[in-house]
C-alpha positions as CSV (number, residue, x, y, z in Angstrom):
1,M,168.3,0.4,-45.1
2,S,170.2,2.0,-42.5
3,V,170.8,5.5,-42.4
4,M,173.7,6.6,-44.5
5,S,175.8,9.5,-44.1
6,L,176.5,12.1,-46.9
7,M,179.4,14.4,-47.4
8,S,179.4,18.1,-45.6
9,L,179.9,20.8,-47.9
10,D,183.7,20.8,-47.4
11,W,185.1,20.2,-50.8
12,D,188.5,19.4,-51.0
13,M,190.2,18.8,-54.5
14,G,186.7,17.9,-56.2
15,R,185.7,15.5,-53.4
16,A,183.6,15.8,-50.5
17,D,184.5,14.9,-46.8
18,T,182.0,13.0,-44.8
19,K,180.8,14.5,-41.8
20,G,177.6,12.8,-40.7
21,V,175.0,14.9,-42.5
22,T,171.7,12.5,-42.4
23,V,170.4,11.5,-45.8
24,N,166.9,13.1,-45.4
25,D,168.5,16.7,-44.9
26,A,167.1,18.1,-48.3
27,A,169.2,21.3,-48.0
28,A,172.3,19.3,-47.5
29,V,171.5,16.9,-50.6
30,D,170.8,19.8,-52.6
31,A,174.0,21.5,-51.7
32,L,175.9,18.2,-52.5
33,L,174.4,18.0,-55.8
34,A,174.4,21.5,-56.9
35,D,177.5,21.5,-59.0
36,L,177.0,18.1,-60.7
37,P,175.7,17.5,-64.3
38,E,171.9,16.7,-64.8
39,V,173.0,12.9,-65.5
40,L,175.5,10.9,-63.7
41,T,177.3,7.7,-64.2
42,P,177.3,5.1,-61.5
43,E,181.2,5.8,-61.2
44,E,180.2,9.5,-60.5
45,I,178.0,8.6,-58.1
46,S,180.2,6.1,-56.1
47,D,183.0,8.8,-56.1
48,L,180.7,11.3,-54.8
49,L,179.3,9.0,-51.8
50,R,182.4,7.0,-51.3
51,V,180.8,3.6,-52.0
52,S,181.6,1.0,-54.6
53,T,180.2,1.0,-58.0
54,A,178.7,-2.5,-56.9
55,T,176.7,-0.6,-54.4
56,V,175.3,1.9,-56.7
57,T,174.4,-1.1,-58.8
58,R,172.7,-2.8,-56.0
59,W,170.8,0.3,-55.3
60,Q,169.6,0.5,-58.8
61,R,168.7,-3.3,-58.8
62,D,167.0,-3.4,-55.2
63,S,166.5,-0.1,-53.5
64,G,164.7,1.9,-56.3
65,L,167.5,4.2,-57.6
66,K,165.8,5.0,-60.8
67,T,168.0,4.5,-63.8
68,L,168.1,5.3,-67.3
69,V,169.1,2.3,-69.5
70,L,170.8,3.5,-72.6
71,G,172.1,0.3,-73.8
72,E,173.1,-3.2,-72.7
73,R,176.0,-1.9,-70.3
74,L,175.3,1.8,-70.3
75,R,173.3,3.1,-67.2
76,R,172.8,6.7,-65.9
77,V,171.1,8.3,-63.2
78,R,169.2,11.7,-63.3
79,K,170.2,14.2,-60.6
80,T,166.6,14.6,-59.7
81,D,166.3,10.9,-59.2
82,L,169.4,10.6,-57.1
83,R,168.1,13.5,-54.9
84,A,164.9,11.7,-54.4
85,F,166.8,8.4,-53.6
86,L,169.1,10.0,-50.9
87,I,166.3,12.0,-49.5
88,T,164.2,8.8,-48.8
89,A,166.8,6.3,-48.4
90,D,166.5,6.0,-44.6
91,Q,162.9,5.2,-45.0
92,M,163.6,1.9,-47.0
93,E,164.0,-1.4,-45.8
94,E,166.8,-3.5,-46.6
95,P,166.1,-6.4,-48.8
96,D,166.3,-9.9,-47.3
97,A,169.6,-11.5,-48.1
């Protein structure tokens, strides 16, 4: 997986602005996640990282983003698992298409 960019700490109307912080910058990841609830929906993650919910689902299925399965269609991600995923995302290999 290529290195993704995260949001800088410039919050405007509840959304972050991308400024090219690398994924494995633990301090930036911690600051990004600081005010979030302990358990997140895929939609919240997609809004935060400005990716589609399909991308979050693909990360859950193929790239090791740990997921709580609470029902047939109910998925949640612990903030600690999202943090670990973001910090190590640039070390993962992209699955073959």
